[in-house]
MIMI-394314 format. One record per atom (N, C-alpha, C, O, CB): x negated, y, z negated. Coordinates in steps of 0.05 Angstrom, whole numbers, plus 5000, padded with zeros to 4 digits. Each point is the difference from the previous one (the first is absolute). Glycine has a CB too. Layout:
// residues N
XYZ;...
// end
This chain:
// residues 420
713087178278;500650224985;499550295013;498250085015;500649614947;503450445028;499950235010;498550294987;500350104978;503849635038;494350345004;497650174996;501450364993;501450135015;495149485025;502650464935;501050284997;499250155018;498149935013;502150044945;501250325048;499350165022;496850124993;498250005017;507450114993;494149994967;497150074989;498349835008;498250075015;503150124948;499049575030;497549815011;499649955028;497950005013;502649774949;501950215046;500050025033;498550195013;498649985020;505449874977;496750424987;498050225012;496950024993;498450155012;505950094985;495149584981;497450034996;498849815018;497950075012;502650084944;500649605048;499049845022;499550085021;497949955012;503849804973;500750455028;499650145029;497950165001;498950055022;505449954986;494950144965;497950215005;497549874998;498150125010;504650254972;496849385005;497949825001;498849925027;497750045009;504449814951;500250035050;500149895032;498550245015;497949975013;507149734985;496550545000;498950265018;497650094996;498750125017;505350034985;495049804970;497550114988;497849785016;498150085014;504250124931;498349535052;498149835011;500449975031;498449865013;501549914942;501950365056;500150025032;498150235004;498149975016;507049884993;495150364977;498250305008;497349914995;498350085015;505050314971;496249484997;497349914991;498749845021;497750065007;503749944946;499949805059;499249835021;499650215025;497949985013;504849574969;498850615023;499950135023;497950234998;499250125020;505749744990;494450204966;497850164998;497749915001;498050155002;504450074979;497349535016;497249844997;498949954975;497749904997;501350275041;502549904944;499749934971;498949734994;500949815012;503050484980;494249674990;499549694991;502149864987;501350094981;494350035013;504649625018;502049814987;498849914977;497850054992;504249815049;500249944943;498849874980;497649825001;498749934981;505450135009;495549845041;497949865001;497450115009;498149875009;505249834996;496950604992;497650145007;499750065025;497950125005;500249714962;503550125055;499150045027;501850225008;502350024990;495949515021;500850645009;501450265009;501649855028;498949885019;496750584960;506849595017;501749935020;499950185025;499249905021;503549904944;497950415036;500050205020;497450045020;500349995025;502750234941;494649815023;497649985015;500049715019;499749995024;497750324937;503049515023;499949705015;502349985022;499849845018;498349914937;504050405042;502249995019;499650155025;500849935023;502050024940;495550305028;500050205021;497650055018;500050105022;502950084949;494649715010;497050035014;499549885024;500449764997;498050264963;500950045063;499949795022;497649944999;498250165000;505049975029;496449574969;497149875004;498550025024;497550005000;504149714974;500250315049;498450115027;498850254997;497850035011;505349755016;497850404961;499550264996;497149994987;497950115009;507350024987;495149734980;497849974976;497449885019;497750084999;506249794954;496949965061;497649825011;498950185024;497650005006;504549484982;499650665024;499150215022;498150174987;497649985006;506750025019;496750184957;498850184982;496949874992;498050125007;507250044974;494649655008;497949884988;498049945018;497650054994;505049794975;498250045058;498149945022;498750225013;497949955012;504749704994;498650674993;498550215005;497550024987;498050095012;505950094997;496149744967;497650064986;497349925014;498250175003;504549774958;497249825047;497749945019;500150025025;497949915011;501249864962;502750325042;500549975031;497650275006;498649995020;507849804986;493450404979;498350245013;497049894997;498250085015;505250354971;496149424996;497149905001;499449815022;497849995011;501950064940;502249795056;499649805025;500250125030;498649965019;503549704948;500450545030;500550085030;497950165012;500050055024;504749944968;493850104995;498250275004;497249855014;498750105018;503250264934;497649395034;497549865010;499150035032;498050105009;503249564953;500850245051;499349995032;499450265012;498650015020;504349604986;498350624981;499250305011;497550144987;499550235006;505549845001;493949834979;497650014980;497750155021;499250225000;502149304966;498350305047;498050085022;501050215022;498250155010;500049384984;503850495012;501550225020;499550264980;498550185009;505949495017;496750364951;500150164986;496950144995;499550235009;504949524975;493850105003;497650065001;498750135023;498350164994;501949534978;500450255056;499250125023;501250244998;498650194994;500749445033;503250394976;501250255001;499250204985;499750235009;503449555001;496650144962;499150284984;497149994998;499050134981;505349914990;494149825048;497150064998;498249904974;497850104995;503850295033;499449424957;498649914979;498949705005;500149885022;502750454950;496149575003;498649794998;501949774996;502350064993;493950214990;503149475021;501649794995;499849944968;501949884990;497449935060;498950264936;499849984967;502150234990;501749954982;492749915016;505450385014;501850204990;503249965002;501850074985;494350225027;504049555013;502549925006;501349734981;502349954995;496350275054;499549674945;500449764981;501050064975;501349854986;495349945033;502850474974;500750154977;503749974992;501449974980;493950385035;504949695013;503650025001;501649754991;502350004994;497350295049;498449454957;501149774992;498849964969;501549924982;498949905070;497450234946;499249924971;501250214978;500649924978;494949875042;504950444987;501150194976;503049985001;501450104982;494850245019;504949525021;503249915001;500249814977;501950004984;499050045069;496649744946;501149774983;499050094968;500549864980;499149735063;499150624958;499350104972;502250164990;500550004976;494850025034;506150115006;502650154988;502449814996;501850024983;496950405042;501149404991;501949804998;499649874975;502049954986;498250005061;497849984945;499449874972;500750174974;501449934981;494949845042;502150474980;500450164977;502550104995;501149994978;494750135027;505549995018;502650124998;502049844988;501950094988;497050145049;500649544967;502149784989;500750004968;502149964988;496149745051;499350374951;499850044970;502250254988;500650014977;493849825029;506550335010;501350244993;502749995001;501450104983;495150115031;504649645012;502849964998;501349884984;502150104992;497449935039;499749724960;501849854986;500450154976;502450014996;496449585023;499750534962;500650134975;501950225009;502150044987;493349864988;503950245047;502250265010;502649844998;501750074984;495150245054;503649484979;502649885007;501349844978;502249905001;496050075045;500250044933;501649894973;500850154985;501449924982;496649785016;501450595005;500950254986;501950095017;502349984992;493750154986;503549965047;501950215019;502049815015;502050115008;494050295002;503749374995;501249805011;498849925027;498550165011;505449984963;496749635038;498749975027;500650155024;498450065017;501549554967;502650465016;501050175025;498450215005;498449995019;505949914974;495750324990;499150265002;496949955000;498850155014;505450104964;494549595010;497149965003;499749875032;498250095014;500749824927;502649925069;499549915026;500750155018;499049985023;501349654964;501650565009;500550205024;497850244999;499850145020;505549744978;493150154978;497750205004;497949885009;498350145010;503050124957;498149455031;497949825011;500450025037;498250045016;501849594933;502350345056;500450005030;499750265013;499550045023;503349604972;497750534986;499850305011;497350115006;499550165017;504349924958;494449785007;496750055000;499149845018;497950075011;501450044945;501949655051;498849855019;501050115030;498649955019;501349644946;502550555037;500750145024;498250175006;499050005022;505149954971;495250254987;498350254998;497149935014;498850175013;503649994941;496749575040;497849905004;499649955031;498250075015;502049774938;502150015052;500049945029;500450265017;498750025021;503149504968;499750665005;500550245015;497150185005;499350135020;505849854956;493849985002;497350164999;498149835019;498250125011;502350064937;499849595055;497749835016;500750105032;498150035015;501549474948;503250545047;500450025024;498550195017;499149945022;504749914962;495950415002;498450195019;497350034986;499050235002;505150045017;494649554966;497449994986;498250135019;499849895022;501149684950;497650655023;498050155017;497349834992;498150015016;504450524984;497149334978;497449924990;500149744990;502249894997;496650564993;498549415003;500549774982;500750064972;501549854987;495549925040;501850464964;500850074974;502950025000;501149854984;494650385008;505949945023;502649994989;501449765007;502349984991;497750495010;498949315016;501149765004;500249824972;501949884990;496150165061;499349984939;499449874977;501650104977;501049834986;494650095032;504850304975;501950174982;502849905008;501549954982;495550495013;503949525029;502549945006;500849694994;502249934994;497350455039;498249444969;500149724995;500049984969;501049804990;496650065055;501450314942;499949994967;502550014988;500849874980;495250335020;505550035018;502650064989;501749805010;501549944982;497850535013;501149405027;501149755011;500049824977;501949944987;496550115060;499249884949;499649794979;501049994971;500849814988;495650175039;503450314964;501550074974;502750034998;501350034979;495150155014;504749825035;502949955000;501049735005;501849924986;498450525027;499049445002;499849755008;500149784975;501649824998;495950385043;500849864945;499649794981;502750024975;500649814985;493450225027;507150194989;502649994987;502449785010;501649884986;497150635008;501049475028;501649865019;499449654989;501949844998;497750595048;498149524950;499349734996;500949944968;501249794993;494550235044;503750194947;500449934971;502750014997;501049814990;494950364992;505750035026;503350074995;501549805015;502249944990;497350575007;499649375025;501349835019;500449734975;502249914994;495350295062;499949724934;500049804986;501549994969;501049814987;494950155044;503950274963;501750094971;502749965005;501549884984;495650495000;503849755044;503350064999;501249705005;502249924992;497950645030;498249294993;501049725009;500349884974;502149874995;495550075051;500350084933;500449854977;502250134978;501349844986;493849995023;505450454990;502550144989;502549855008;501649954982;496150505022;502949475023;502249925011;500249694999;501849895012;498250525015;498349464961;500049715002;500149894965;499550134980;497449885075;503949754948;500149904976;497049894996;498450055018;506949874984;493849934978;497549884996;499849735017;497949935011;502050304941;502649635048;499549785017;500550095031;499049855017;502449824944;499750525048;500350145026;497650125016;499650045024;504650054955;494249964997;497650245007;498049845021;499150115020;500950174926;499449445046;498149905019;501149945028;498549965019;499349874943;504650165038;501149935028;499450285013;498450025019;505749594970;497250595002;499750295014;497350105006;499550145020;504449984957;494249805004;497450105007;499049825019;498650115017;500550114943;501449525042;499349825019;500750095033;498549955019;502349724938;501750495043;500550085022;498550325006;499450075023;505049594973;495250494982;497950245005;497749885007;499050105020;502750214948;497249505022;497249935005;500049905030;498150065016;500749804932;503450005060;499949855026;500350235025;499149965023;503149584954;499150695013;500350215020;497150165001;499250095022;506449974969;493049974989;497850124993;497449915017;498350155009;504049884946;498149665047;497849875012;499950085031;497950015013;502549604953;502150455041;499650065029;498550305010;499250055023;505249624979;495650494978;498850235002;497150005010;499650135021;503449994945;495249785025;497049995007;500149855027;498350055017;499649934931;504049835055;500249875029;501150185025;499050015023;501849564950;501450565018;501450155026;499150225001;499650095022;504249724978;495650374976;499350285003;497850085020;500250215013;501249804943;496749835046;497350075016;500950015025;499550205014;497249594959;504949975035;500849985028;501950245008;499550125021;499949374977;502550574990;501250275002;498750285005;500650185016;501849574959;495850235005;497750295004;498449975024;498950195010;500249894939;500649645061;498050025022;501850075023;498950175016;497649484967;506050275024;501450045023;501150324994;500750155018;500749274993;498750654967;501050305001;498350225004;500650225009;502249614964;494350085019;497250185005;499549925030;498950165016;498549824931;503349785060;498550005028;502650115023;499650005024;496549514962;505950575004;502150145019;499950254997;500050145020;502849534980;497050444975;500450264995;498150164983;500550234992;503749635015;493750014990;497750104983;500450014970;502249974989;496850285050;498449794946;500149844975;501750224980;500749934977;494049755031;505950544998;502150174984;502749905000;501650054981;495950345030;503049465009;503049885006;500149824983;502449924997;498150145048;497649804938;500149794979;501750174976;502049914989;493049815025;503950494983;501150144972;502650145005;501350064980;494050055003;505849955044;502350125008;502149774995;502150064989;495650295046;501849374974;501949835000;499949894967;502149904992;497550005065;498650124930;500049954969;501750154987;501849924985;494149975015;503450425006;501550164985;503150015007;501650064982;494350185013;505049685031;502949935003;501349834986;502250054990;496950045045;499349624961;500849834983;500250094971;502149974988;496149755043;499750394958;500450074972;502250244993;501549994981;493649865014;505050315021;502750185001;502449925000;501850104988;496150105032;502049564996;502949885001;500349824974;502150024987;498249965068;498049874937;499949874972;500650194980;501849964984;494749735029;502350504987;500450254978;503050095000;501350044980;493650165028;505949825012;503050145004;502049734991;502050064986;496650345063;501249354957;501349794987;499649994973;501949954986;497949825051;497850274953;499849994969;501550214989;501449964980;494249865020;504250415013;501550274979;503049935008;501550084983;494650395019;505149415019;502849945006;501649794989;502450014998;496250175036;499849624959;500949724997;498949874977;501549844989;499050135056;497650074947;498349834974;500550164972;499350234993;496349615041;505949944950;500450134976;497749984977;498349835001;506550095012;495450284968;497649904979;500349744986;502249934990;497150545001;498549375006;500049724988;499350014976;500949824985;498149985050;499650384956;498649994973;502250124980;500350254998;494549815021;506649764966;502150114985;499050034968;501450074981;502249705055;494550184964;498550104971;497450125000;497949894993;504249744988;498050615027;497350175004;499050034966;501449974980;500350375074;495749724948;498449994978;498750304998;500050135021;499249324985;499650674970;499150174996;497150015018;498649805001;504450214955;496450205056;497250085016;497850034981;499850204986;502650045049;496149564964;497350014982;498050155010;499850025024;501049574961;497450544997;497350135012;498649755013;500749765002;498450654958;498649745049;498049775012;499049804987;499749785011;499150505011;500649794949;499049784976;502449794999;499549764996;497650614971;505249715035;502249844992;500549825026;500949774998;501150604967;497549765060;499949835025;498149804997;500649775003;500650595023;496349724966;498049854999;500749724979;499249775003;497850695011;504749654965;500149804980;502149845012;499949764995;498650514964;503549825056;502049825012;499249755015;501049784999;501350615004;495249705014;498949835019;498749784984;500449775007;499050605026;498749734941;499249844981;501749784989;499249774998;498550604996;504849734999;501749874986;500949735020;500649784991;500850704982;498649615053;500949755020;498149835004;500649775004;502150485019;494949834975;497449815006;499449894971;498549815000;499350475043;503149804937;499749844975;502249735001;500049824983;498550664989;503049545048;502349764998;498349805018;499150065022;506250224975;494349464990;498549785017;502049955024;498849955021;498749804937;505350245043;501349915021;499650215024;499349925023;504049834945;497150515026;499250255019;497649975014;499750025024;502550264948;495649665008;497049995013;500149785018;499050035022;498350154939;503949565032;499949815019;501450025023;498949925020;500349874949;503350315033;500949975031;498650295014;500050025024;505549684966;493650484996;498750265009;498049925016;500150035024;500850234938;496649605022;498149895021;500749805020;499050015022;498450084945;504449715027;500049825018;501950095025;499849885022;499149784939;503250585035;500950145019;498650145017;500349975025;502550024950;495150215013;498750125015;497649825017;499650065023;502050334943;497349455025;498249825015;502149865024;499049955022;497549954931;506050055044;501249875027;501050255015;500449985024;501249534956;498850725007;501050215020;498050075018;500750015023;502250174948;494749875023;498050065022;497249875000;498050125006;504350304992;497649344994;498249865007;499649955030;497750025010;503049834946;501750095059;499649995028;498550155017;498949925021;504549944971;496550444995;498950165013;496449975010;498750105018;505650154956;495249575003;497149845006;499849915030;498050055014;501749774937;502450045058;500049875025;500250235020;498350075016;503949504967;500350545012;500350255021;498050225009;499950115022;503949834961;494650094994;497850205001;497649895021;498650155012;502550024935;498949595053;497349865016;501049865025;498449905015;498950004940;506050085050;500749875017;499150025029;499549805013;503550214955;496750285043;498850035025;497449945006;499349965023;503450334978;495649694978;497549925002;499749674999;498749875016;500250614962;502549435003;499749664998;501049975028;498449935017;502749914930;501350215060;501949875022;498250055029;499749815015;505450314957;494050095031;499150125025;497349915000;499649855019;503450564983;494849644982;497649935001;499349734996;498349895013;501450524975;502049464987;499049674996;501549835019;499149795010;500150254940;503150055055;501449805009;501350105035;501449865014;499749994926;497950375065;500650075034;502950075002;500949945022;495549724999;505450444962;502350095002;500150285014;498150154997;502949564965;501050375052;500550255012;501550224983;501949914986;498049825055;499650494958;501350214982;503049985000;501250094981;495150215028;505049595012;503149935005;499949754981;501849994983;499450175073;497349664943;501049774985;499550014971;501349864985;497949885054;498850444953;499950094974;502250064987;500849874981;495550265030;505150104999;502850064992;502149765002;501950024984;496950465032;501249344996;501949794997;498849824977;501349904982;500450115069;495949974951;499049794974;501150134975;501449874985;493849965036;504250384976;500850204975;503149964998;500849944978;495250445029;505449655010;503149965000;500949744989;501849974984;498550305054;498049524974;501149744989;499349964973;501649914984;498149895059;497550264949;499649994970;502150174987;501449884983;493650055022;505350274998;502050154981;502449895001;501550054980;496450335025;503049485016;502849845003;500249834977;502049954988;498250055062;497349894945;499849804971;501550144979;501749894986;493649925021;503950404992;501350154974;502650035002;501350004979;495250245013;504549795028;503450045006;501549764987;501949994985;497550265064;498849504967;501649754991;499549984972;502149934989;497549815055;498350294936;499250014975;502950164980;501449934981;492450095039;506050214997;502050174985;503049865006;501850054983;494950435021;503949405014;502349915002;500349764981;502149984988;498150225059;498649674952;499949764981;500450094975;501749894986;495449875038;501550464966;500150154974;503250064996;501449934981;493550295024;505649905015;503250135001;501449754994;501750014983;498050405057;500049334974;501949794996;499949874974;502149914991;497750025055;497750054938;499649914977;500750174973;500349904978;496549875051;503650534980;500750144980;502849904986;501849885012;495550505013;502649684947;502449904980;499749685002;501249894983;502550535026;495049435007;500149715006;497249894977;500149784989;502250265074;495950114934;497349844989;499350274986;500450225010;497749365030;500550384932;498750214987;498150135019;498749885017;501849904939;499550555038;498350195015;496649894994;498250045017;506050414977;495349424981;497549984993;499149715020;497849985009;502950304936;501149555058;499349745013;499550095031;497849975011;505449704954;498950435045;499950095028;497650185000;498649955020;506450014990;494150214978;497550115006;497649834998;498350025017;503750384969;497749434996;497849775001;499949845024;497949935009;502550034944;501949995058;499849855023;499050115024;498649895017;504749904964;497550475018;499450215023;496450014999;498649995020;506750354973;493949684983;497250024992;498449765004;497650045003;503750274966;499649455031;499149765003;499949955026;498349845008;503250044952;500550245061;499449945025;497650165013;498549925018;506349964983;495150374988;497750185000;497549944996;498250105014;504650134974;496649614993;497849864986;498849795028;497950005013;504750014926;499949845061;499149805026;499650055022;498649855013;503349934972;499350495026;499550095026;497150135001;498449975018;506750094990;494650074973;497150134996;497749785001;498150045015;504150334954;498049415017;498149794999;499749895025;497849975009;503249954947;501250005059;499649955026;498550135020;498249905014;505149974974;497850395011;498750175020;496450004992;498350005018;506950354987;494049664967;497249984998;498749795010;497950015013;502650224954;501249505027;499049735006;499850015034;498149885010;504349854944;499150365058;500350005029;496950165010;498149895012;508250144987;493950244992;497550155011;497649894988;498050055013;504550374995;497249464970;497349944991;499349705017;497749915001;503050374947;501349605063;499949735011;498750065025;498549835011;505549954966;496650475035;499450055027;502549955023;499749955024;495449934958;507050135004;502249925013;501950205011;502149935012;497249724962;500050615021;501450195008;501150105026;498350095015;499649954951;504549955043;501450085024;502650194994;500750064977;497749485044;502550514996;502550215001;501749874985;501150124982;498550075062;501149524962;502249874984;499249944973;501650014981;500049805059;495850114957;499449934970;499650284982;499649974976;498049555039;502350704994;499750194989;502950144992;500450084977;495049925047;506450024995;503050064996;501549844981;501650094984;498250045060;499649564958;501949864989;499650034970;502050024986;498449675053;497450324950;499650034967;501050314997;501550054981;493949605008;504050525027;501150254993;503150035000;501250154984;494650005034;505449715000;502950034998;500949864980;502250064993;498350015050;498249724943;501049874981;499550194975;501950014983;497449545041;498550584972;499450154980;502150285002;500750114979;493949685021;506250295021;502350195001;502749904989;501650144986;496250045054;502649554969;502349974985;500249974974;502050094987;498849775047;496749984951;499750074974;500450254991;501650044982;495949645020;501350515006;500350324993;503050064998;501050124981;494650035046;505949764997;502750124998;501649844981;502350084997;497550115050;499449594939;501749914978;498850064978;501649994981;500349695040;495550394971;499350124977;500950304995;501050084979;495549585025;502850515019;500450294998;502650094988;499950154981;497249885058;505249884971;502650084994;500249894966;500750154982;501349805075;497449814938;500749934974;498050094982;500950004978;501549625037;494850494986;498750164986;501050274994;500150084977;496849685041;504050375000;501050275000;502349964984;500050124979;498250055064;504049664963;502749974986;498949984966;500950154983;502049565065;495650124949;498549904974;499350304983;501150074979;496449435047;500650654986;499250244985;501750185000;499650174982;496549765026;506450145008;501850164996;502449894981;501850134990;496650055054;501349624953;502249894975;498450044977;501550004980;501049615045;495250434969;498450024978;501750204982;500549954976;494849955050;505450344987;501350234985;501450145023;498950195012;497549874949;506249855046;501550125018;500350334994;500050155019;502449384987;497850564966;500150264999;497450175007;500150254997;503449624973;494650035036;497450115009;498849925027;497750045008;501749964946;503149875062;499649935028;498450185016;498349905015;505749914981;496450455003;498450185011;496849974998;498649975020;505450284972;495149774982;497650044989;498949705011;497949985012;503250394943;500649385039;498249755007;499949985034;498249885010;503349834941;500250395062;499850045027;497450115009;498349885013;506350194987;495450214987;497350165009;497549854996;498349975018;503950434970;497449514984;497449874994;499449775021;497749955008;503050174942;501949755056;499549755018;498750125028;498149885010;506249824969;496950525032;499150105024;497750135001;498950015023;504949994985;495050114971;497850094997;497749744995;497750045010;504850424972;498049355007;498549735000;499749915028;498049955012;503849924942;500250115051;500349825030;497750155017;497949895004;508049994997;494550345008;498550215019;497149964990;498449965018;505650424988;495349624972;497450034985;498849705006;497749945008;503950444950;500349485038;498649675006;499449985025;497949895008;504749874962;499650365049;500149985034;497250095006;498549845010;506750285002;494050164982;497650185006;497249794995;498249965017;504550534965;497649414990;497749824994;500249795015;497849945010;501650194948;502449705048;499649775021;499250115026;498249905013;505449824966;497550495028;498550045032;497250134997;498650025020;506150085006;494249994953;497350094997;498149774998;497850005010;503850404969;499849395005;498049754998;499549865028;497849955009;503849954943;501050055060;499849905031;498350185013;497949885004;506649945000;495450385004;498950205011;496950054997;498350055017;506350104977;495149824977;496850034997;498749665003;497949965011;502550544950;501049295028;499249765007;499949885028;498549815006;503050174953;500150155058;500849875028;497449945015;498550185007;506050094996;495149445003;497649905015;501249845024;498849805007;498050164951;505250125053;501049835027;501849784994;502049955014;493750135009;503649774955;501749754990;503050064982;500450224989;494549545009;506450095001;502549994979;499450004978;501750094985;500649715037;495050114966;499950004968;500650194988;501749974983;495549805018;501750495005;501150224977;502950024999;501150024978;495150265028;505349715019;503150024994;500649734988;501550054981;499850285058;498349424962;500749774985;499150084970;501850044983;497749605059;498550374951;498750094969;502150184987;501349934980;493450095035;505650204999;501550294988;502749844994;500850014977;496950475056;504049384988;502249924998;500149774975;502049974986;498650175065;497249734947;500149754980;499450184966;501249944979;496149615067;500950644959;500350174974;502350114991;500850004977;495450095031;505050015013;502850124995;502049864986;501650094983;497650105053;500449544975;501849824992;499749874976;502049924987;498650045053;497050004952;499149914972;500650234980;501249954979;494949745040;503050584987;501450214976;502849984997;501150054978;495650285032;504949585017;503049984994;500449804981;500950064978;500350095065;498249574963;499949794991;499950044963;501649944983;496249895069;499650304946;499550054967;502050204985;500749984977;494249965033;505650215005;502450224992;502349854993;501050014978;497650365054;502449444994;502849854989;500049874981;502149944989;499150015046;496749974957;499849774975;501050184975;500849894979;494549795040;504550594984;501250184974;502650085007;501050114981;494850095004;505749805036;502350055007;502649884982;502350055007;494949995036;
// end
């Protein structure tokens, strides 16, 4: 049948409009934004997110040298780590709502700028007080990378694909606490403690430039910026959602429970099992490698298995591993092998549970992904601080405090996932 010129013109205009909408990143009929998914680099988002905790771990080997150079006490120097964690936890509550209103890209750029300013201030720091201020600035800027990296990955993913991409993100981030201290030690040993901040400043500046030049805005549905009461209300609304609460607690327990081991690893492995300092670093790397394996499995299962089921399987592995470690220690059979084997298995479980829990909580309300990520980041760091405090206070030279803490975290996660 022959089409009239007028109708043909209308169809052509509609096709042109559809093409323009697609190229500008407008939402399709399926509710998914085409342009951000096509353009946003997952590798860049992973790198940006990793920088959020690099400054925490990379400075640890240089802490003693900095304290000696600045003529301060170890307790005062330790504040550069403690307050970094505090800033990292609290700052995450702000970035999510801001990015939901103003967009991920400008808020991320602002966070990276603050991060860089803190690093540049730390390089010539003449006193411990200035260094502490610089570290707080670093943490308040770096926590934006953690929140917005996760949120942008969710923005550019379908619900089914989110678990796979977050698994990749988690797998990369598990390498940070293993590799960053080694890098920091090498740099500080060769060039001094201030060089650690020089190297990190160069990395952050490079990533910031790549974000400015290449990263598109991924939040295509900004919402009005609420007041403080409304922000608190938004968090309360998320917390009232049973599925969000379930994934929040499970993911937070998975994300930082292993810090309980890392916090006492030098004392447990050296004092109890006679390992050298160099071997302790290798042992920690072996354990964190289990998280990489678990995250890789999570990525393979994404889209093939429901998120809830994969999360429960991962937590079940954690429960069995924690029980095995407790049994080994209480029976008097603790060796390097019997300590590391359950911990590696526990790490595999975390690697499987974590990405699926994060994907689950981010899928509860995709339009509030920034707020959901902020609250998750705060809860994760808060529980991490609690877990490390428990094992540090309880430490008696055995593996029981670590095993009991890991078992408690797994039980909390199991009970939470029953409501997912």
